[in-house]
FIVOLO-65522 format. One record per residue (C-alpha): residue in one letter; x, y, z. Coordinates in steps of 0.2 Angstrom, whole numbers, padded with zeros to 4 digits, always signed. Each point is the difference from the previous one (the first is absolute). Layout:
% FIVOLO-65522
aXYZ;...
% end
This chain:
% FIVOLO-65522
m+0723+0443+0392;s+0003+0012-0014;a-0001-0006-0018;s+0016-0004-0008;r+0008+0010-0013;s-0004-0013-0012;e-0019-0003+0000;t+0002-0015-0012;t+0006-0011+0015;n-0013-0012+0007;a-0001-0004+0018;l+0002-0019+0001;g+0001-0012+0014;p+0013-0013+0003;d+0002-0013-0015;e-0015+0009-0009;p+0004+0002-0019;e-0005+0016-0009;r-0016+0000-0010;g+0006+0005-0017;g-0004+0017-0007;v-0007+0007+0016;g+0008+0017+0004;s+0012-0001-0015;p+0005+0015-0010;e-0012-0006-0014;t-0015+0000+0011;g+0003+0015+0011;p-0001+0002+0019;v-0008-0014+0010;p-0018+0006+0005;g+0003-0006+0018;a+0017+0009+0002;e-0008+0013+0011;l-0008-0013+0011;l+0017-0009+0000;a+0009+0016+0006;a-0013+0003+0013;l+0001-0018+0007;l+0019+0000+0001;d-0001+0017+0009;g-0012-0006+0012;m+0010-0015+0006;d+0007+0000+0018;a+0016-0008-0006;a+0013+0009-0011;l+0002-0007-0017;c+0011+0002-0015;a+0003-0011-0016;f+0014-0003-0011;d+0001-0006-0018;a+0012-0013-0006;d+0014+0014-0001;c-0003+0005+0018;t-0008+0016-0005;i-0013+0006+0012;t-0017+0001-0008;h-0012+0002+0015;w+0002+0010+0017;n-0014+0003+0011;r-0004+0013+0013;e+0005-0011+0015;a+0017-0003-0008;e+0001+0019-0001;r-0005+0002+0019;i+0013-0012+0005;l+0015+0006-0010;g-0005+0017-0005;w+0002-0002-0019;a-0015+0005-0010;p-0006-0011-0014;e+0006+0012-0013;e+0017-0001+0007;a+0001-0019+0002;v-0009-0007-0016;g+0012-0002-0014;r+0016-0002+0011;r+0010-0016-0002;g+0001-0009+0016;f+0003+0009+0017;a+0019+0003-0003;g+0005+0018+0004;w-0016+0006+0008;a-0010-0013+0010;v+0015-0011+0006;r+0018+0003+0004;s+0012-0003-0014;a+0008-0014+0009;d-0016-0009+0002;a-0008+0003-0017;v+0006-0015-0009;e-0005-0012+0014;v-0017+0008+0002;q-0003+0000-0019;g+0005-0018-0001;r-0011-0006+0014;l-0015+0009-0007;m+0002-0005-0018;a+0003-0018+0006;a-0019-0001+0002;m-0001-0002-0019;d+0007-0017+0001;a-0009-0006+0015;p-0019-0005+0001;g-0010+0008+0014;r+0006+0014+0011;t+0017+0003+0008;v+0002+0010+0016;h+0016+0011+0003;e+0005+0014+0012;f+0009+0015-0007;a+0007+0016+0007;l-0007+0014-0012;l+0004+0018-0001;r-0013+0014+0002;k+0000+0015-0010;d+0006+0010+0015;g+0016-0011+0002;g-0007-0011+0014;r+0000-0019+0000;v-0015-0011+0003;l-0001-0019+0001;v-0013-0007-0010;r-0007-0018-0003;t-0004-0004-0018;q-0011-0013-0008;s+0005-0002-0019;a-0008-0011-0013;r+0002-0001-0019;v-0012+0006-0013;l-0002-0011-0016;g-0002+0007-0017;a-0012-0005-0014;d+0013-0013-0006;g+0000-0008+0018;k+0017+0006+0003;p+0006+0011+0015;a-0003+0018-0005;g+0004+0009+0016;v-0002+0000+0019;y-0012+0009+0012;c+0006+0004+0018;a-0011+0004+0015;f+0009+0007+0015;s-0003+0007+0017;e+0010+0007+0014;v+0007-0015+0011;h-0006+0008+0016;a-0018+0001-0007;q+0001-0017-0007;i+0006-0006+0017;d-0014+0009+0009;l-0012-0009-0012;e+0008-0017+0003;r-0001+0003+0019;s-0018+0004-0001;i-0004-0016-0010;a+0011-0010+0012;l-0009+0008+0015;s-0017-0005-0008;e+0005-0017-0003;a+0008-0002+0017;l-0016+0006+0008;f-0011-0011-0010;e+0011-0016+0003;d+0011+0001+0015;a-0006+0014+0012;s-0002-0003+0018;w-0015+0011-0001;g-0017-0004-0008;v-0003+0010-0016;v-0017+0001-0008;l-0004+0012-0014;v-0019+0004-0002;d-0008+0009-0014;v-0013+0014+0002;d-0014-0013+0002;l+0010-0007+0015;r+0004-0016-0008;p+0017-0008+0002;t+0011+0001-0016;v+0016-0006+0007;v+0004-0010+0016;n+0017-0005+0005;d+0005-0016+0009;y+0000+0006+0017;a-0017+0008-0002;a-0007-0016-0008;r+0006-0010+0016;v-0008+0012+0012;l-0016+0002-0009;g-0001-0019-0002;a-0003+0001-0019;g+0011-0003-0016;r+0008+0014-0009;t-0011-0002-0015;s-0016-0007+0008;s-0003+0016+0010;l+0002+0012-0015;g-0015+0009-0005;r-0010-0006+0014;p-0009+0012+0012;l+0009+0003+0017;g-0015-0006+0009;e+0004-0018-0007;l+0017+0000+0009;v-0004+0010+0015;v-0015-0006+0010;q+0000+0013+0014;g+0009+0017-0001;v-0003+0003-0019;e-0010+0016+0003;e+0015+0008+0009;l+0012-0006-0013;e-0010+0006-0015;g-0003+0016+0009;a+0019+0003+0001;l+0002-0005-0018;h-0014+0013-0005;h+0009+0013+0010;v+0016-0003-0008;l-0008+0001-0018;a-0008+0016+0005;e+0012+0009+0011;g+0017-0008-0001;a+0010-0011+0011;p-0002+0003+0019;r+0015+0003+0011;g+0007-0014+0010;l-0006-0018+0001;a-0017-0007+0005;e-0003-0016+0009;l-0016-0009-0007;w-0008-0015+0009;v-0008-0011-0013;t-0007-0017+0000;l+0006-0010-0016;g-0010-0015-0007;t+0013-0013-0005;a-0001-0019-0004;e+0004-0004+0018;g-0014+0011+0006;e-0001+0018+0006;r+0015+0009+0007;r+0001+0016+0009;r+0015+0010-0004;c+0008+0017+0004;l+0008+0008-0016;r+0011+0015+0002;s-0004+0009-0016;g+0006+0014-0011;f-0008+0007-0015;l+0006+0008-0016;r-0011+0008-0014;l+0006-0005-0017;a-0002+0013-0014;s+0005-0002-0018;p+0016+0009-0005;l-0006+0002-0018;a-0015+0011+0004;e+0001+0019+0000;e-0010+0000+0016;p+0002-0014+0013;v-0013-0014-0004;p-0001-0013+0014;l+0003-0017-0006;g-0003-0008+0017;v+0008-0002+0017;g+0015-0009+0006;w-0004-0009+0017;l+0016-0005+0009;f-0002-0009+0016;h+0009-0011+0013;d-0008-0013+0011;v+0003+0005+0018;t-0014-0011+0008;e+0012-0010+0011;a+0009+0016+0006;k-0017+0008+0004;l-0007-0015+0009;a+0016-0001+0010;e-0001+0019+0004;q-0019-0002+0005;e+0004-0015+0011;a+0014+0010+0009;d-0012+0014+0002;r-0014-0012+0007;q+0012-0008+0012;r+0006+0017+0007;f-0018+0006+0002;r-0005-0017+0009;s+0015+0001+0011;s-0004+0017+0005;q-0018-0004+0003;l+0005-0014+0012;h+0012+0011+0009;r-0014+0013+0002;a-0012-0013+0005;g+0012-0007+0014;r+0002+0018+0007;a-0019+0003+0000;a-0004-0017+0008;a+0013+0003+0014;e-0011+0015+0005;c-0016-0010+0001;e-0005-0005+0018;d-0012-0014-0007;a+0008-0015-0008;m-0015-0002-0012;e+0002+0018-0006;a+0018-0003-0003;a-0004-0015-0011;t-0012+0010-0010;a+0013+0014-0002;y+0011-0012-0009;l-0014-0004-0012;d-0004+0018-0003;f+0018+0005-0005;a+0001-0016-0011;l-0016+0004-0010;a+0008+0016-0008;g+0004-0004-0018;f-0002-0019+0004;a-0019-0005+0002;d-0017+0007+0002;h-0006-0010+0015;a+0007-0010+0014;l-0008-0012+0011;i+0005-0009+0016;d-0007-0017+0005;l+0006-0009+0016;l-0002-0018+0004;e-0012-0005+0014;a+0007-0008+0015;d-0004-0017-0007;g+0010+0005-0016;e-0013-0006-0012;r-0009+0016-0005;l+0005+0018-0005;v-0008+0015+0008;r+0000+0017-0008;v+0008+0012+0013;a+0005+0015-0011;a-0003+0007-0018;t+0000+0015-0011;p-0016+0008-0006;s-0008-0010-0014;g-0008+0015-0009;a+0014+0013+0000;p+0019+0001+0005;g+0003+0002+0019;p+0010-0007+0014;c+0000-0017+0007;v-0010-0001+0015;p-0007-0013+0012;v-0016-0008-0006;a-0015+0004+0011;g-0008-0016+0008;a+0016-0011-0004;g-0002-0017+0006;i-0011-0008-0014;p+0010-0012-0011;v+0002+0005-0018;r-0010-0012-0012;y+0015-0004-0011;p-0004-0015-0012;q+0012-0015-0001;g+0015+0004-0010;h-0001+0019+0003;p+0017+0009-0002;a+0001+0005+0018;l-0003-0018+0006;q+0014-0006-0012;a+0012+0013+0006;a-0003-0005+0018;d+0002-0019-0005;r+0016+0003-0010;i+0007+0013+0012;g+0004+0011-0014;s-0007+0012-0013;v-0014-0004-0013;r-0004+0011-0015;a-0017+0000-0009;s-0009+0010-0014;a-0017+0000-0007;a-0001-0009-0017;a-0001+0010-0016;g-0019+0003-0004;a-0006-0003+0018;v-0015+0010+0005;a+0006+0015+0009;g-0002-0002+0019;d-0005-0018+0000;w+0017-0007+0002;a+0004+0011+0015;a-0017-0002+0008;e+0001-0018+0000;r+0017+0001+0010;q-0007+0012+0013;w+0010+0015-0007;p-0005+0017-0006;r-0009-0001-0017;d+0013+0011-0009;a+0014-0012+0003;v+0007-0010-0015;h+0018-0004+0007;a+0004-0008+0017;l+0016-0004+0010;c-0003-0010+0016;t+0015-0001+0012;v+0001-0010+0016;l+0003+0009+0017;r+0013-0009+0010;s+0008+0004+0017;r+0010-0011+0013;g-0002-0015-0012;r-0019+0001+0000;t-0012+0005-0014;l-0011+0014+0006;g-0010+0003-0015;v+0000+0007-0018;v+0002+0018-0007;t-0008+0003-0017;f+0004+0014-0012;l-0012+0003-0014;r+0002+0010-0016;g-0014+0007-0012;a-0001-0001-0019;g+0011+0015-0002;r+0016-0008+0007;p+0010-0015-0007;a-0001-0017+0009;f+0012-0004+0014;e+0017-0007-0004;r+0013-0009+0010;p+0009+0016+0005;d-0016+0006+0007;a-0002-0016+0010;v+0017+0003+0008;y-0005+0018+0005;a-0016-0006+0007;e+0009-0014+0010;s+0011+0014+0007;v-0015+0010+0006;a-0008-0016+0007;v+0015-0004+0011;l-0002+0018+0008;a-0019-0001+0001;a+0001-0018+0008;s+0012+0006+0014;a-0012+0014+0004;l-0015-0012+0000;d+0009-0013+0010;l+0003+0014+0013;a-0018+0005-0001;r-0005-0018+0005;l+0012-0001+0014;a-0006+0017+0007;g-0018-0006-0002;g+0004-0016+0009;q+0009+0009+0014;a-0015+0012+0002;d-0012-0015+0001;a+0011-0008+0014;
% end
């Protein structure tokens, strides 16, 4: 803002009395008058001031930008009548502006003002009174801005508040040290932490697994800017209820200070939506399609096998893809008391399920073995090595390949009789078997049991 024509006028805040003698004609110009002019000119809002007679005493550069009138043309005029407002509106505008002298605090109004070129502009004003040395109202100052600019600002503030309170996406602001500074309600619920308790903590305390990928994305945004599109991050979160694996569809924004001459990163805005349920459903649908396709292919392959035992092992070979590392077939002896290993996959490396050489010796399964339980229950039994168990010992004790840590035993049934048990085994690199896996294994076992039953019948006829 340019200095007013009268350098003896102090810049006073609302309800602030003058300090006697400062800037009066007797003492000369205020030493800080140049500083005052620079401060007013540097304001982002337009500002003008009126004395008690409604004469303009101050007019800054932003007011000149909006209305086109230079400080030299505005300071000293009485009110806006005849130049900055239409004559029909002058009395009302002046009355509403000067009414601030009789009201404590600030008053807000909207006026249509005239530009120097004759155009009209709608402005929003905030007016407040200035008190003199005697404590009585000595004038009014008025800050104003174009309504559309004010509305844009209000929209930005409203958007920020909505994002931090009611947004259906998670919003986390992290500083350049990758520590959360703002966490909205949605993000707090997903991360399993309070909105304030997570502030300032390293991300590694919130994200148990996947933090390296998340921090890598944040570092990239700080250095290179926001990537195009969204990224799906699988992370394991540590919550009061335990660890939870979640899929977060994430977007990133680099935050830069609008006040710096060059962009200075303030941090990163991380916006995400929890899509875990949708991704799991999608994965399950893909898994079901694949398994259905494998069963179809296995059926066609088995139909081309001349030997019924070969057809049974074909079903297991197709079932192993993406499902397990090993498969074993144990059949009940004629007395129905003991199980005999008749086919298995190689224990050292992946390979097809083939008949076991020298089959006929019962497997030394201890009492309570999962395979024996499956035969007794006529169903499926799942088992896994205990956490901290010595690698290989758990499997060796159960007569399985030493790399197995998860097992699924399913009964083989045909024509109302139990023929034996098929066992699927997984190594440490795979998760434990779940109920959907047992359903799939039972579907494979039904087909394999039919082939094995046919093999027995064929063998009996051959003996006859």
